[in-house]
MIKEDO-208860 format. One record per residue (C-alpha): residue number from 1; residue in one letter; y negated, z, x. Coordinates in steps of 0.25 Angstrom, whole numbers. Layout:
MIKEDO-208860
pt seq:NUM&type:a&Y:Y&Z:Z&X:X $
...
end
This chain:
MIKEDO-208860
pt seq:1&type:m&Y:-299&Z:-300&X:849 $
pt seq:2&type:p&Y:-296&Z:-298&X:836 $
pt seq:3&type:l&Y:-295&Z:-286&X:826 $
pt seq:4&type:f&Y:-283&Z:-288&X:819 $
pt seq:5&type:n&Y:-271&Z:-287&X:826 $
pt seq:6&type:l&Y:-265&Z:-297&X:821 $
pt seq:7&type:s&Y:-260&Z:-311&X:824 $
pt seq:8&type:l&Y:-260&Z:-323&X:814 $
pt seq:9&type:t&Y:-246&Z:-324&X:813 $
pt seq:10&type:e&Y:-247&Z:-308&X:807 $
pt seq:11&type:a&Y:-258&Z:-312&X:798 $
pt seq:12&type:l&Y:-251&Z:-324&X:793 $
pt seq:13&type:s&Y:-240&Z:-315&X:790 $
pt seq:14&type:i&Y:-249&Z:-305&X:780 $
pt seq:15&type:s&Y:-243&Z:-306&X:766 $
pt seq:16&type:p&Y:-250&Z:-312&X:758 $
pt seq:17&type:l&Y:-249&Z:-303&X:748 $
pt seq:18&type:f&Y:-256&Z:-294&X:755 $
pt seq:19&type:l&Y:-267&Z:-302&X:759 $
pt seq:20&type:d&Y:-270&Z:-303&X:745 $
pt seq:21&type:l&Y:-271&Z:-291&X:741 $
pt seq:22&type:l&Y:-283&Z:-288&X:750 $
pt seq:23&type:p&Y:-297&Z:-286&X:743 $
pt seq:24&type:v&Y:-302&Z:-295&X:753 $
pt seq:25&type:g&Y:-301&Z:-310&X:759 $
pt seq:26&type:v&Y:-292&Z:-313&X:771 $
pt seq:27&type:l&Y:-289&Z:-328&X:778 $
pt seq:28&type:i&Y:-279&Z:-329&X:789 $
pt seq:29&type:f&Y:-284&Z:-344&X:798 $
pt seq:30&type:d&Y:-277&Z:-350&X:809 $
pt seq:31&type:p&Y:-282&Z:-352&X:821 $
pt seq:32&type:d&Y:-286&Z:-366&X:818 $
pt seq:33&type:g&Y:-294&Z:-361&X:806 $
pt seq:34&type:s&Y:-283&Z:-366&X:794 $
pt seq:35&type:l&Y:-282&Z:-354&X:784 $
pt seq:36&type:r&Y:-270&Z:-348&X:783 $
pt seq:37&type:v&Y:-272&Z:-336&X:773 $
pt seq:38&type:s&Y:-282&Z:-332&X:762 $
pt seq:39&type:n&Y:-280&Z:-319&X:752 $
pt seq:40&type:k&Y:-283&Z:-319&X:737 $
pt seq:41&type:a&Y:-295&Z:-312&X:741 $
pt seq:42&type:l&Y:-302&Z:-322&X:749 $
pt seq:43&type:k&Y:-301&Z:-332&X:737 $
pt seq:44&type:d&Y:-307&Z:-321&X:728 $
pt seq:45&type:i&Y:-318&Z:-320&X:739 $
pt seq:46&type:a&Y:-322&Z:-334&X:743 $
pt seq:47&type:g&Y:-310&Z:-342&X:740 $
pt seq:48&type:y&Y:-303&Z:-350&X:747 $
pt seq:49&type:p&Y:-311&Z:-352&X:763 $
pt seq:50&type:r&Y:-317&Z:-368&X:762 $
pt seq:51&type:e&Y:-322&Z:-375&X:774 $
pt seq:52&type:e&Y:-334&Z:-376&X:770 $
pt seq:53&type:s&Y:-335&Z:-360&X:767 $
pt seq:54&type:q&Y:-344&Z:-352&X:775 $
pt seq:55&type:l&Y:-330&Z:-341&X:776 $
pt seq:56&type:y&Y:-320&Z:-354&X:782 $
pt seq:57&type:k&Y:-333&Z:-357&X:792 $
pt seq:58&type:k&Y:-334&Z:-344&X:798 $
pt seq:59&type:i&Y:-320&Z:-341&X:799 $
pt seq:60&type:l&Y:-316&Z:-354&X:806 $
pt seq:61&type:e&Y:-328&Z:-351&X:816 $
pt seq:62&type:a&Y:-323&Z:-337&X:818 $
pt seq:63&type:i&Y:-307&Z:-343&X:822 $
pt seq:64&type:k&Y:-314&Z:-353&X:830 $
pt seq:65&type:e&Y:-322&Z:-343&X:837 $
pt seq:66&type:q&Y:-311&Z:-332&X:839 $
pt seq:67&type:r&Y:-321&Z:-323&X:831 $
pt seq:68&type:e&Y:-319&Z:-312&X:822 $
pt seq:69&type:l&Y:-329&Z:-311&X:811 $
pt seq:70&type:q&Y:-333&Z:-296&X:806 $
pt seq:71&type:e&Y:-337&Z:-296&X:792 $
pt seq:72&type:i&Y:-346&Z:-307&X:794 $
pt seq:73&type:e&Y:-354&Z:-311&X:779 $
pt seq:74&type:i&Y:-352&Z:-324&X:774 $
pt seq:75&type:c&Y:-362&Z:-331&X:763 $
pt seq:76&type:d&Y:-349&Z:-340&X:755 $
pt seq:77&type:k&Y:-348&Z:-346&X:744 $
pt seq:78&type:t&Y:-334&Z:-348&X:737 $
pt seq:79&type:w&Y:-326&Z:-359&X:730 $
pt seq:80&type:d&Y:-332&Z:-360&X:719 $
pt seq:81&type:g&Y:-348&Z:-358&X:724 $
pt seq:82&type:k&Y:-348&Z:-343&X:723 $
pt seq:83&type:k&Y:-357&Z:-336&X:736 $
pt seq:84&type:v&Y:-352&Z:-323&X:744 $
pt seq:85&type:i&Y:-354&Z:-314&X:753 $
pt seq:86&type:l&Y:-342&Z:-314&X:762 $
pt seq:87&type:s&Y:-338&Z:-302&X:771 $
pt seq:88&type:v&Y:-329&Z:-310&X:785 $
pt seq:89&type:s&Y:-322&Z:-303&X:795 $
pt seq:90&type:t&Y:-312&Z:-312&X:804 $
pt seq:91&type:y&Y:-302&Z:-306&X:814 $
pt seq:92&type:m&Y:-293&Z:-317&X:825 $
pt seq:93&type:l&Y:-278&Z:-318&X:821 $
pt seq:94&type:p&Y:-273&Z:-322&X:835 $
pt seq:95&type:q&Y:-261&Z:-332&X:835 $
pt seq:96&type:s&Y:-260&Z:-334&X:850 $
pt seq:97&type:e&Y:-269&Z:-330&X:862 $
pt seq:98&type:s&Y:-280&Z:-340&X:859 $
pt seq:99&type:e&Y:-278&Z:-343&X:845 $
pt seq:100&type:y&Y:-282&Z:-335&X:834 $
pt seq:101&type:g&Y:-282&Z:-334&X:819 $
pt seq:102&type:l&Y:-290&Z:-327&X:809 $
pt seq:103&type:l&Y:-291&Z:-318&X:798 $
pt seq:104&type:a&Y:-301&Z:-316&X:789 $
pt seq:105&type:v&Y:-305&Z:-304&X:780 $
pt seq:106&type:v&Y:-316&Z:-308&X:769 $
pt seq:107&type:q&Y:-323&Z:-299&X:760 $
pt seq:108&type:n&Y:-332&Z:-303&X:748 $
pt seq:109&type:i&Y:-348&Z:-296&X:750 $
pt seq:110&type:t&Y:-355&Z:-302&X:740 $
pt seq:111&type:a&Y:-356&Z:-289&X:729 $
pt seq:112&type:f&Y:-357&Z:-281&X:742 $
pt seq:113&type:r&Y:-370&Z:-289&X:746 $
pt seq:114&type:e&Y:-376&Z:-291&X:732 $
pt seq:115&type:l&Y:-375&Z:-276&X:731 $
pt seq:116&type:e&Y:-381&Z:-276&X:746 $
pt seq:117&type:n&Y:-394&Z:-284&X:742 $
pt seq:118&type:a&Y:-394&Z:-279&X:727 $
pt seq:119&type:v&Y:-397&Z:-265&X:734 $
pt seq:120&type:l&Y:-409&Z:-270&X:743 $
pt seq:121&type:q&Y:-414&Z:-275&X:732 $
pt seq:122&type:v&Y:-414&Z:-263&X:723 $
pt seq:123&type:e&Y:-421&Z:-256&X:738 $
pt seq:124&type:k&Y:-430&Z:-267&X:740 $
pt seq:125&type:l&Y:-434&Z:-266&X:725 $
pt seq:126&type:a&Y:-435&Z:-249&X:729 $
pt seq:127&type:i&Y:-444&Z:-250&X:739 $
pt seq:128&type:l&Y:-455&Z:-260&X:730 $
pt seq:129&type:g&Y:-455&Z:-250&X:721 $
pt seq:130&type:q&Y:-460&Z:-239&X:730 $
pt seq:131&type:l&Y:-469&Z:-249&X:735 $
pt seq:132&type:a&Y:-474&Z:-255&X:722 $
pt seq:133&type:a&Y:-476&Z:-240&X:717 $
pt seq:134&type:g&Y:-483&Z:-234&X:730 $
pt seq:135&type:c&Y:-492&Z:-247&X:732 $
pt seq:136&type:a&Y:-496&Z:-254&X:718 $
pt seq:137&type:h&Y:-507&Z:-246&X:713 $
pt seq:138&type:e&Y:-511&Z:-245&X:728 $
pt seq:139&type:i&Y:-513&Z:-260&X:728 $
pt seq:140&type:r&Y:-518&Z:-261&X:714 $
pt seq:141&type:n&Y:-529&Z:-253&X:712 $
pt seq:142&type:p&Y:-538&Z:-259&X:724 $
pt seq:143&type:l&Y:-532&Z:-273&X:718 $
pt seq:144&type:t&Y:-538&Z:-268&X:705 $
pt seq:145&type:a&Y:-552&Z:-265&X:713 $
pt seq:146&type:i&Y:-552&Z:-278&X:721 $
pt seq:147&type:k&Y:-550&Z:-286&X:708 $
pt seq:148&type:g&Y:-561&Z:-279&X:701 $
pt seq:149&type:f&Y:-572&Z:-282&X:712 $
pt seq:150&type:i&Y:-568&Z:-297&X:713 $
pt seq:151&type:q&Y:-570&Z:-300&X:699 $
pt seq:152&type:l&Y:-584&Z:-294&X:701 $
pt seq:153&type:l&Y:-586&Z:-302&X:711 $
pt seq:154&type:k&Y:-580&Z:-315&X:705 $
pt seq:155&type:n&Y:-591&Z:-312&X:692 $
pt seq:156&type:q&Y:-602&Z:-314&X:706 $
pt seq:157&type:l&Y:-595&Z:-326&X:712 $
pt seq:158&type:i&Y:-594&Z:-336&X:698 $
pt seq:159&type:g&Y:-597&Z:-349&X:702 $
pt seq:160&type:s&Y:-596&Z:-345&X:716 $
pt seq:161&type:p&Y:-587&Z:-352&X:727 $
pt seq:162&type:k&Y:-582&Z:-339&X:730 $
pt seq:163&type:e&Y:-577&Z:-337&X:717 $
pt seq:164&type:a&Y:-564&Z:-345&X:722 $
pt seq:165&type:y&Y:-561&Z:-334&X:731 $
pt seq:166&type:i&Y:-562&Z:-323&X:719 $
pt seq:167&type:e&Y:-552&Z:-331&X:711 $
pt seq:168&type:i&Y:-542&Z:-330&X:724 $
pt seq:169&type:l&Y:-544&Z:-316&X:726 $
pt seq:170&type:m&Y:-543&Z:-312&X:711 $
pt seq:171&type:a&Y:-529&Z:-322&X:713 $
pt seq:172&type:e&Y:-525&Z:-313&X:724 $
pt seq:173&type:i&Y:-526&Z:-301&X:718 $
pt seq:174&type:e&Y:-517&Z:-306&X:707 $
pt seq:175&type:r&Y:-507&Z:-308&X:717 $
pt seq:176&type:i&Y:-506&Z:-297&X:722 $
pt seq:177&type:n&Y:-506&Z:-289&X:707 $
pt seq:178&type:t&Y:-494&Z:-298&X:704 $
pt seq:179&type:i&Y:-488&Z:-293&X:719 $
pt seq:180&type:l&Y:-487&Z:-282&X:714 $
pt seq:181&type:e&Y:-483&Z:-282&X:700 $
pt seq:182&type:d&Y:-472&Z:-290&X:706 $
pt seq:183&type:f&Y:-469&Z:-277&X:714 $
pt seq:184&type:l&Y:-468&Z:-267&X:703 $
pt seq:185&type:h&Y:-460&Z:-277&X:694 $
pt seq:186&type:l&Y:-450&Z:-278&X:705 $
pt seq:187&type:a&Y:-451&Z:-264&X:708 $
pt seq:188&type:k&Y:-450&Z:-259&X:694 $
pt seq:189&type:p&Y:-449&Z:-269&X:683 $
pt seq:190&type:s&Y:-456&Z:-266&X:672 $
pt seq:191&type:r&Y:-448&Z:-266&X:660 $
pt seq:192&type:t&Y:-443&Z:-278&X:653 $
pt seq:193&type:r&Y:-450&Z:-279&X:640 $
pt seq:194&type:r&Y:-441&Z:-290&X:632 $
pt seq:195&type:t&Y:-444&Z:-297&X:621 $
pt seq:196&type:i&Y:-441&Z:-310&X:612 $
pt seq:197&type:n&Y:-449&Z:-322&X:617 $
pt seq:198&type:s&Y:-447&Z:-338&X:618 $
pt seq:199&type:y&Y:-441&Z:-342&X:632 $
pt seq:200&type:e&Y:-447&Z:-355&X:630 $
pt seq:201&type:e&Y:-461&Z:-348&X:627 $
pt seq:202&type:i&Y:-461&Z:-342&X:640 $
pt seq:203&type:i&Y:-457&Z:-352&X:647 $
pt seq:204&type:l&Y:-467&Z:-360&X:642 $
pt seq:205&type:e&Y:-477&Z:-349&X:646 $
pt seq:206&type:i&Y:-473&Z:-353&X:660 $
pt seq:207&type:k&Y:-474&Z:-366&X:661 $
pt seq:208&type:r&Y:-489&Z:-366&X:653 $
pt seq:209&type:l&Y:-492&Z:-355&X:666 $
pt seq:210&type:f&Y:-488&Z:-363&X:676 $
pt seq:211&type:e&Y:-494&Z:-378&X:671 $
pt seq:212&type:s&Y:-507&Z:-375&X:679 $
pt seq:213&type:e&Y:-500&Z:-374&X:691 $
pt seq:214&type:a&Y:-489&Z:-386&X:691 $
pt seq:215&type:v&Y:-500&Z:-396&X:687 $
pt seq:216&type:l&Y:-508&Z:-390&X:701 $
pt seq:217&type:k&Y:-496&Z:-391&X:710 $
pt seq:218&type:n&Y:-490&Z:-405&X:702 $
pt seq:219&type:i&Y:-477&Z:-397&X:697 $
pt seq:220&type:q&Y:-469&Z:-402&X:686 $
pt seq:221&type:v&Y:-465&Z:-391&X:676 $
pt seq:222&type:m&Y:-454&Z:-393&X:667 $
pt seq:223&type:c&Y:-449&Z:-384&X:655 $
pt seq:224&type:c&Y:-435&Z:-389&X:646 $
pt seq:225&type:i&Y:-433&Z:-378&X:639 $
pt seq:226&type:e&Y:-421&Z:-377&X:628 $
pt seq:227&type:p&Y:-424&Z:-379&X:613 $
pt seq:228&type:d&Y:-424&Z:-365&X:604 $
pt seq:229&type:l&Y:-422&Z:-355&X:614 $
pt seq:230&type:p&Y:-418&Z:-342&X:608 $
pt seq:231&type:l&Y:-428&Z:-332&X:611 $
pt seq:232&type:v&Y:-427&Z:-322&X:621 $
pt seq:233&type:k&Y:-431&Z:-308&X:623 $
pt seq:234&type:l&Y:-436&Z:-305&X:637 $
pt seq:235&type:d&Y:-447&Z:-299&X:644 $
pt seq:236&type:r&Y:-459&Z:-310&X:642 $
pt seq:237&type:e&Y:-466&Z:-307&X:654 $
pt seq:238&type:q&Y:-455&Z:-304&X:664 $
pt seq:239&type:i&Y:-449&Z:-316&X:662 $
pt seq:240&type:k&Y:-464&Z:-324&X:663 $
pt seq:241&type:q&Y:-463&Z:-320&X:678 $
pt seq:242&type:v&Y:-450&Z:-323&X:682 $
pt seq:243&type:l&Y:-452&Z:-336&X:677 $
pt seq:244&type:i&Y:-467&Z:-336&X:683 $
pt seq:245&type:n&Y:-461&Z:-331&X:695 $
pt seq:246&type:v&Y:-450&Z:-342&X:695 $
pt seq:247&type:v&Y:-460&Z:-355&X:692 $
pt seq:248&type:k&Y:-471&Z:-348&X:701 $
pt seq:249&type:n&Y:-459&Z:-350&X:714 $
pt seq:250&type:a&Y:-454&Z:-364&X:708 $
pt seq:251&type:f&Y:-470&Z:-369&X:710 $
pt seq:252&type:e&Y:-471&Z:-363&X:722 $
pt seq:253&type:a&Y:-460&Z:-372&X:728 $
pt seq:254&type:m&Y:-464&Z:-383&X:723 $
pt seq:255&type:p&Y:-477&Z:-384&X:731 $
pt seq:256&type:d&Y:-479&Z:-401&X:730 $
pt seq:257&type:g&Y:-478&Z:-402&X:717 $
pt seq:258&type:g&Y:-462&Z:-402&X:708 $
pt seq:259&type:r&Y:-457&Z:-399&X:694 $
pt seq:260&type:l&Y:-451&Z:-385&X:688 $
pt seq:261&type:e&Y:-440&Z:-388&X:679 $
pt seq:262&type:i&Y:-439&Z:-374&X:667 $
pt seq:263&type:k&Y:-425&Z:-376&X:660 $
pt seq:264&type:v&Y:-422&Z:-364&X:648 $
pt seq:265&type:n&Y:-410&Z:-365&X:640 $
pt seq:266&type:y&Y:-402&Z:-356&X:631 $
pt seq:267&type:n&Y:-389&Z:-353&X:635 $
pt seq:268&type:r&Y:-382&Z:-350&X:622 $
pt seq:269&type:e&Y:-368&Z:-343&X:627 $
pt seq:270&type:n&Y:-375&Z:-335&X:638 $
pt seq:271&type:n&Y:-387&Z:-333&X:627 $
pt seq:272&type:l&Y:-397&Z:-334&X:640 $
pt seq:273&type:v&Y:-410&Z:-342&X:641 $
pt seq:274&type:r&Y:-408&Z:-349&X:655 $
pt seq:275&type:t&Y:-419&Z:-353&X:664 $
pt seq:276&type:r&Y:-420&Z:-362&X:674 $
pt seq:277&type:i&Y:-432&Z:-366&X:684 $
pt seq:278&type:k&Y:-431&Z:-377&X:693 $
pt seq:279&type:d&Y:-442&Z:-384&X:704 $
pt seq:280&type:t&Y:-443&Z:-394&X:714 $
pt seq:281&type:g&Y:-446&Z:-387&X:725 $
pt seq:282&type:e&Y:-440&Z:-386&X:738 $
pt seq:283&type:g&Y:-430&Z:-374&X:733 $
pt seq:284&type:i&Y:-426&Z:-362&X:742 $
pt seq:285&type:g&Y:-414&Z:-360&X:752 $
pt seq:286&type:q&Y:-402&Z:-354&X:748 $
pt seq:287&type:e&Y:-402&Z:-341&X:759 $
pt seq:288&type:s&Y:-418&Z:-339&X:751 $
pt seq:289&type:l&Y:-412&Z:-342&X:737 $
pt seq:290&type:n&Y:-403&Z:-329&X:740 $
pt seq:291&type:k&Y:-415&Z:-322&X:742 $
pt seq:292&type:i&Y:-424&Z:-326&X:732 $
pt seq:293&type:f&Y:-423&Z:-313&X:722 $
pt seq:294&type:d&Y:-423&Z:-302&X:734 $
pt seq:295&type:t&Y:-435&Z:-295&X:733 $
pt seq:296&type:f&Y:-446&Z:-297&X:745 $
pt seq:297&type:f&Y:-437&Z:-312&X:746 $
pt seq:298&type:t&Y:-446&Z:-324&X:747 $
pt seq:299&type:t&Y:-448&Z:-337&X:752 $
pt seq:300&type:k&Y:-462&Z:-339&X:749 $
pt seq:301&type:k&Y:-476&Z:-338&X:757 $
pt seq:302&type:g&Y:-481&Z:-325&X:754 $
pt seq:303&type:g&Y:-471&Z:-321&X:743 $
pt seq:304&type:i&Y:-466&Z:-308&X:741 $
pt seq:305&type:g&Y:-452&Z:-311&X:734 $
pt seq:306&type:l&Y:-454&Z:-302&X:723 $
pt seq:307&type:g&Y:-453&Z:-314&X:711 $
pt seq:308&type:l&Y:-440&Z:-317&X:709 $
pt seq:309&type:g&Y:-435&Z:-303&X:713 $
pt seq:310&type:m&Y:-444&Z:-300&X:702 $
pt seq:311&type:s&Y:-441&Z:-311&X:694 $
pt seq:312&type:k&Y:-424&Z:-308&X:693 $
pt seq:313&type:q&Y:-426&Z:-295&X:690 $
pt seq:314&type:i&Y:-433&Z:-299&X:677 $
pt seq:315&type:i&Y:-421&Z:-307&X:674 $
pt seq:316&type:k&Y:-410&Z:-299&X:676 $
pt seq:317&type:k&Y:-417&Z:-286&X:667 $
pt seq:318&type:h&Y:-418&Z:-297&X:657 $
pt seq:319&type:g&Y:-403&Z:-300&X:659 $
pt seq:320&type:g&Y:-403&Z:-315&X:666 $
pt seq:321&type:k&Y:-401&Z:-321&X:678 $
pt seq:322&type:y&Y:-411&Z:-327&X:689 $
pt seq:323&type:r&Y:-404&Z:-335&X:698 $
end
């Protein structure tokens, strides 16, 4: 049963001027799915409905099934390719006893969902801050003792086949320390200490850092840096950490070898230095791609989902963009 006490004929007689005053998008369709009316707000929200759009497909399904939709959410694209999240409700408009047209009300809730996600991220960081503050020292104190005793054992096992086990233990302890540092940094970021630096030197330093691993993994690392880059004011260690995170992720995406390209250029119009890092790995699905900066989200076995979130936070503090 239709919720609106309007027939299709009555709906079509509504003044277009009135519909254009509404802050929500309105569409009216014939029983055969032909679009009869769309108002100005709809064009501003989603552009003209296109047959390939998710909005159009959902509405045609509702007409075919004579089914009303109540505030369903649709991820769609506007005519110019911009991603939007739409809330859609539809109402059947009787034309005869067996035929129904349809009125659709569309709202753009993209900003609301983005704000909701931002609040969720803040809540996650607040929980993380409490966790980090309460656990970091409790974990680090016994780790320090364990590390000290392992170093004593190492001296006694020099030349022994078991020496390799000691190296593994030391590496794992360092990994635990790194995870703790990531937790602490993300929950309570350290103060940014900016100094004048050569960005080219930083890029080449990162390349040297990964040279041996690149040889072992059969990965070719190429750097293309625009000549005469201006000096930049940044926190050298923080930016290095961002680059290390990205390159490390790229290496992990190429277990059978491949090619990594780092391109750096200076945008004089915006006075920005741009870094593009591209690898030949398998890539990541669109659904996961939308979540890669979310705290704790990871697609890697054994990962904790902090690296990219921390990196984006660092870049944001430097007034840059990470995408």
